[in-house]
N, C-alpha and C positions, 0 to 999 in steps of 0.2 A: 578645367575650371568648373568648381562646384559652386551650383548655384540653388541648391535647394530651397525652397522657401515657403511660400503660403500653403503648400499642399503636402507638407511634411507629414508622414505618419499617414499619408491618405493614398498611397500608390495605387493607380487606377489600371484596369484592364484597358487598353487602346488597342483599338482594331483600325488596320490602315489598309484601306482598298486601293491599291495600284503602288507600285513598286517603281516608278520613273524616279526623275531627279528629285522632286520635291517629298515623294513618299519614302524615298531612299533615307534621304536627309532627316525627316522627320523622324523616322525609326530611329536614326544614329542619336538625335538629340533626346528623344522622350526615353530610349533606354539609358541612355547617360544621367539622366536625372532619377533614373529607378522604377520607372513604369514597366508594367508588364505587357509588352507591346507583341500581337500577332499582327502579321503582315501577308496580304493576298494579293495575287494579280490574276490576270486572265488566263496566265500559261499554266498555272498549277504549283504547288509548294515546292515541286522538286526544283524549280528555277530560282528558287529563293535561297538556297543552301548558303550562297557566298555572304550574302547580306546578315544571315542568321548567325553565322560562325563570326562575323566580324561584331556584331552587335548584342547577341544573346537573344535577340527578337525570337519569336516562334513563326516557323513557315506555316501557313494554315490556308486551308479553302476559303472562301468568302463567308462560307456559313459559320466555320469554327471561329474565324477572326472577330467576327460580329458578336458570337454567343456571350450574353452577359456582359458585354463591354459596355463601359460608362461613357467613352467618348469613340466614335466613330470617324475616320477621315476618309472621305470620298475624293480621291485623287486620280482621278482616269479622264481621258479624253472627253470632252463634252458629249461628242457624238457616241460614246461607248455608254453612257449612262443609262440609256433605255434598255440595253442589255444586262443591266445587273440584275441576279435573280428577283424575281416578284417576291415582294414581301421580305426582303433579306433583313430588315432592320426589327422585325417582329421578335426575334430571338435576343435582341440586346436588352440592356437593362432597362427598366420602365422610364427611367429619367434620361434616357442616353441624349448625349449632345453629341451633334453632329457637324462636322467642319467641311465645308465645300471650298476646294482650292482652285475650281475649274474656270476656264475662261472658252469664251465662243470666238474660235478661229475659222470663220466661214471659207475665206479663200486657200487657207495654209493647210486645212486639216479637216474640219467638221463639216463642209458643205452647207447648203441652205437650211436653217430652223427657222419656218415660217412666223412662228410666235414670237421669237426672239427679233427678228427683223421687223415686225408688227410693234415692238416697244415693251415687251415682257422684258423684265430683268433677268439676267444670265441665271442667277441664282434663283430665281421664282421659278424659271422653268425646271431647274434642278430638283426644286422641292415639289414640284406638282408628279415628275417622273418616279421619284423615290418615295413619296406620301409621307414626308417627315420634313418639319422644318429644320433649316441649316443655318449655321453663321459662316459668312463669306469672310474668307481669311487666307493670306499666304497668296491670293490669286496674282498679284502683281508684285511679288518677292522673288528676286533670283534666288534659285537652288542653292547656290554656292553662299550666298547671304545668311543662309540659316545656319551654316558651320561657321562662318568668320564673323560675324557682326554682334554675335551674343555679348551683352556686358552687364554687369552687375546692378541690380535695382540702385537708381538714385545717380549711376553714372552720366555726367552730361553728355557723351559721346552715345548714349543707348539709342537704338532705332525704336521708333513706333510703328506698329502695323495697323492699319484701319481694318475694323471688323464691323459687319452689319447682319442685322438679324432682327426679327420680330420677338425673338424669345431671349427676354430679360435674363433670366437664369442662365440660359446657355452661355450668354455674352460673359456673364459672370465666371463661369466654369473656364471659358477660352482665355479671358484676361489672366485669371491665376495660372493657367497652363504655360501661356506666353511669358509671364513674368519669370518662372520656373526655368526657362529655357534660354532668357537673356533678353526678352523683348517687351516694351511697353506696349499698350493699345491704344487706339484712339477710337471711341464710339462713333461711326459714320451714320448711325440711324439705322431705321428699318429696313426691310428687305424692298421697300418702293425707292429707298434711295441709294440702293448698292451699285446703281449704274454709275455713281460717284468714283468707282472704283475698278471699273472694267476696262479692258483695253483701250488704249489711246487717250486718256484721261491723265491728269498732271500728276497723280497720287501713283499711277501704274508704273513699277519700277523704281519708285522713290525709295532710297534708304536714308531716312533723316529722322530727326528728333518730332515729337508730338506738335509742336507750334507749325512746323513746315508741312507736315501732313494734314494737319486742320485747314490751312491755307490752300492747300492742293486741292482737296475735297470741294472747297468753296468755290475755287476757280473752275471746277467741272461744267462741262456743258451736255446737255442729254442729248445733243446731235452726235449720231455715231458718224465718224469721218469714212471717207470711202474706202481706205484701208480695211476697217474693221466690217464692212458688209459684204453679204455674198453678190 
């Protein structure tokens, strides 16, 4: 399925930090539309040979993946975010757009993070750890949907994904990138509104059109349910 669109002729260096299910499938989709993808994980480039051979992506250290990248995807477990190299985004392109796919799973994986328990949004916490604004996206998307659900622009069955950020220009980059890989976007507001797409909300896990996504965002409650608290 070839869906090159708005970024035709502007193939970008994309650094993907984390090669789990989401990171791996984003590597597959971004390479498929022609971007120069460099992928890194905590275990080192030698563990990424298979993914690289399959996709044509370049296995890299975190430092090399980020160097001069116009887009960086942070897709590591939330508890691992503080372990990312200090200032790792400094070598990225000056106007780098950072995508954050993360979720806080206190009971299941991450342990207690006091600031989030006290009401800080998960992506705001991540911003403070890495020292850069992020666009919250893909956090409520099943990894397999990234491969199975793409549709051409204008297709009535096209899935829309919510994005939240305080950086309007970065949101435009992400909207164009998602359009290229077969998804619409719904602007869910700034980082202070990003709780509307955290785990346990109606939009989390939803694969539907923009109208349904907007309704789900509106229906969200700021009260974190017991399942998603430490």
